[in-house]
C-alpha positions in Angstrom: -57.7 -38.4 43.6 -57.0 -42.2 43.6 -55.6 -43.9 46.6 -52.6 -45.1 44.5 -51.7 -41.5 43.6 -52.1 -40.4 47.3 -49.7 -43.1 48.4 -47.2 -42.1 45.6 -47.3 -38.5 46.7 -46.8 -39.5 50.3 -43.7 -41.6 49.4 -42.3 -38.7 47.4 -42.9 -36.2 50.2 -41.3 -38.6 52.8 -38.3 -39.1 50.6 -37.9 -35.3 50.2 -38.0 -34.8 53.9 -35.5 -37.6 54.6 -33.2 -36.2 51.8 -33.2 -32.7 53.4 -31.8 -34.1 56.7 -28.1 -34.7 57.3 -26.3 -36.7 60.0 -25.4 -34.4 62.9 -21.7 -34.6 62.1 -22.4 -33.3 58.6 -24.3 -30.3 59.8 -22.0 -27.2 59.4 -22.6 -25.9 63.0 -21.7 -29.3 64.5 -18.1 -29.6 63.5 -16.3 -32.9 64.1 -12.9 -32.5 65.8 -12.1 -36.1 66.5 -13.4 -39.6 65.8 -12.4 -43.1 66.4 -14.2 -46.4 66.5 -15.8 -45.7 69.9 -16.8 -42.0 69.9 -16.9 -38.8 68.0 -16.3 -35.2 69.4 -18.3 -32.3 68.0 -17.7 -28.6 68.4 -21.2 -27.1 68.3 -21.4 -23.3 67.6 -24.6 -21.6 66.6 -24.3 -17.8 66.4 -27.0 -15.4 67.6 -30.0 -15.4 65.3 -28.8 -18.4 63.3 -30.5 -21.7 62.8 -29.0 -25.1 62.1 -30.0 -27.4 59.2 -32.4 -30.2 59.9 -30.0 -32.9 61.2 -30.4 -36.5 62.5 -29.1 -37.9 65.7 -28.5 -41.7 65.7 -26.3 -42.1 68.8 -26.5 -41.1 72.4 -24.8 -37.8 72.9 -23.3 -36.0 76.0 -23.1 -32.2 75.8 -21.2 -29.7 78.0 -22.2 -26.0 77.8 -19.1 -23.9 77.0 -20.7 -20.5 77.6 -22.9 -18.9 80.3 -25.8 -19.8 78.0 -28.3 -18.3 75.5 -32.0 -18.9 74.7 -32.6 -21.6 72.1 -35.5 -23.5 70.7 -35.8 -26.6 68.5 -38.2 -28.1 65.9 -38.6 -31.8 65.3 -39.0 -32.5 61.6 -42.7 -32.3 60.7 -43.7 -30.5 63.9 -44.0 -27.0 65.2 -41.3 -25.1 67.0 -40.9 -26.1 70.7 -40.9 -23.5 73.5 -37.8 -21.4 74.2 -35.4 -23.2 76.4 -33.7 -21.3 79.2 -29.9 -20.7 79.0 -27.6 -23.5 80.1 -25.0 -22.6 82.8 -21.3 -22.8 82.0 -20.2 -26.4 82.4 -23.7 -27.8 82.6 -23.6 -31.4 81.3 -26.5 -33.2 79.8 -27.1 -36.6 78.0 -29.7 -37.3 75.3 -30.5 -40.9 74.3 -31.0 -41.4 70.6 -29.7 -44.9 69.9 -32.7 -47.0 69.0 -34.9 -43.9 68.8 -33.3 -41.5 66.3 -34.5 -38.0 65.9 -34.2 -35.3 63.3 -34.5 -31.6 64.3 -33.1 -28.1 63.8 -32.0 -25.7 66.5 -32.4 -21.9 66.5 -30.4 -19.5 68.6 -32.9 -16.8 69.6 -30.6 -15.3 72.2 -27.9 -12.6 72.0 -24.8 -14.7 72.4 -23.3 -17.8 70.7 -24.7 -21.2 71.6 -21.6 -23.3 72.2 -21.4 -26.9 73.3 -18.7 -29.5 73.6 -20.4 -32.7 72.4 -19.4 -36.4 72.6 -21.3 -39.1 70.6 -21.0 -42.7 71.8 -20.9 -44.7 68.6 -22.3 -47.8 70.2 -26.0 -48.7 69.7 -26.0 -51.3 72.5 -23.6 -53.2 74.8 -22.6 -50.2 76.9 -20.2 -50.8 79.7 -21.4 -51.3 83.3 -18.1 -50.7 85.1 -18.4 -48.8 88.4 -17.6 -45.1 88.8 -14.2 -43.8 89.8 -13.6 -41.4 92.6 -11.1 -38.8 93.7 -10.7 -35.4 95.5 -12.9 -32.6 94.2 -14.7 -35.1 91.9 -18.4 -35.5 91.6 -20.6 -37.6 89.4 -23.2 -35.2 87.9 -24.8 -37.3 85.2 -25.0 -41.0 84.4 -26.8 -42.9 81.6 -26.4 -46.1 79.7 -23.8 -44.6 77.3 -22.0 -42.0 79.5 -20.9 -41.2 83.1 -20.0 -37.5 83.6 -17.9 -36.1 86.4 -17.4 -32.4 87.5 -13.9 -31.9 88.8 -13.2 -28.7 90.7 -9.7 -27.7 91.8 -9.2 -24.7 94.2 -7.3 -23.7 97.4 -8.4 -26.8 99.4 -8.1 -29.3 96.6 -5.5 -28.4 94.0 -5.1 -31.8 92.3 -6.9 -35.0 91.7 -6.1 -38.5 90.4 -8.4 -41.0 88.7 -8.4 -44.4 86.9 -11.1 -44.9 84.4 -12.2 -48.3 83.2 -13.5 -46.9 79.9 -12.2 -44.2 77.5 -12.7 -40.8 79.0 -12.6 -37.3 77.5 -11.4 -34.5 79.8 -12.5 -31.0 78.7 -11.4 -27.7 80.4 -14.2 -25.4 81.5 -12.3 -22.8 83.3 -8.8 -22.1 84.8 -5.6 -23.8 83.8 -4.6 -27.4 84.5 -1.9 -29.9 83.8 -3.2 -33.4 82.9 -0.5 -36.1 83.4 -0.7 -39.8 82.7 1.1 -42.6 80.8 1.6 -42.1 77.1 2.0 -45.8 76.1 -1.3 -45.6 74.2 -0.6 -42.2 72.6 0.3 -43.6 69.1 -2.8 -45.8 69.0 -5.0 -42.9 69.8 -3.4 -40.2 67.7 -4.2 -37.4 66.9 -6.0 -37.2 70.3 -3.7 -35.8 73.0 -2.8 -38.6 75.5 -0.4 -38.4 78.4 1.1 -35.0 79.4 -0.7 -31.9 78.3 -1.5 -28.4 79.6 -5.1 -27.2 79.2 -5.1 -23.4 79.1 -8.2 -22.5 77.1 -11.8 -23.5 77.7 -12.8 -26.3 75.3 -9.3 -27.9 75.1 -9.4 -31.6 75.9 -7.4 -34.7 76.4 -8.2 -38.4 76.0 -7.6 -40.8 78.9 -7.5 -44.3 77.5 -9.3 -47.1 79.3 -7.3 -48.3 82.3 -4.9 -45.3 82.5 -4.5 -43.3 85.7 -4.2 -39.6 85.1 -3.5 -36.7 87.4 -5.0 -33.2 87.1 -3.1 -30.3 88.7 -4.3 -26.7 89.0 -1.5 -24.5 87.6 -2.5 -21.0 88.6 -3.9 -19.3 91.7 -7.4 -19.2 90.1 -9.8 -22.0 90.6 -10.0 -24.6 87.8 -12.8 -26.8 86.5 -12.8 -29.7 84.1 -15.6 -32.1 83.0 -14.8 -35.7 82.5 -16.9 -37.7 80.1 -16.6 -41.5 80.4 -17.7 -43.2 77.1 -19.3 -46.4 78.4 
C-alpha cells in the first residue's frame, strides 16, 4: 500500500473519530442548566450500567458529588478503559484542568446507583482571577486551582449562619439540609434566569448565584445540620 494511501486512510480515520465526539455540554447525560459569558452549569446524571457518549472537555471544570457515590471508569478516545474508580463521597469537590489540554473520553457507570454530579465549567482559557480567598464561620477552603476556589460550608448547632463576600462570581449549591441564602438583588436582572438575592434552598442540587462583590448570608432553617458547597469561578 502506498504511503499516500496510508496517509489518506489516517486522515479519514482521524476525521471519523473527531466527528464522533461532542462537546461535553452536548452530551445527553451532561445537561446544561445555566450559562452566561463566564461559566456554564451542568447536571451530570449517568444511570447504573449506562455509558456516556465520547465527549470533549475544552475548559476547566469543577464537580461536586451529589450522591454517596458509585463505581465508574473512563476511556480516553483511542485508549483502553481505565481502572474502576472508587465512589466519591457526598459533597466531594474536585477540579480537572482541560483548558490548553483538551481531552475526549467516555464515562461508564459500573455501580448500582446513579452517578450524579453538579458541574461548573469556567469558560475562560486564560487570565483567571488571583483575588484572595474569603472567610467566615463554618467555612473551609477544600480545593483551589487556577480556575476555581471551592469552599465547604457546614451549618449546625454551634454555627447556624455564615456571611461571605466573594470577589468573583460564586455558585452556591445545597448538599444537605435546608438553608436561606440572602443578599442584595441589584444584579438579579443582569444575571437572570439565575437566582440572585433571597432564596430558600430545600433540595440537594438547588443553587444560587452570588455576583462578584456581593455579600450573602446563609442561614440554617431547620434543626438538622446543613451543608453547601461554594464554587468561586475565578
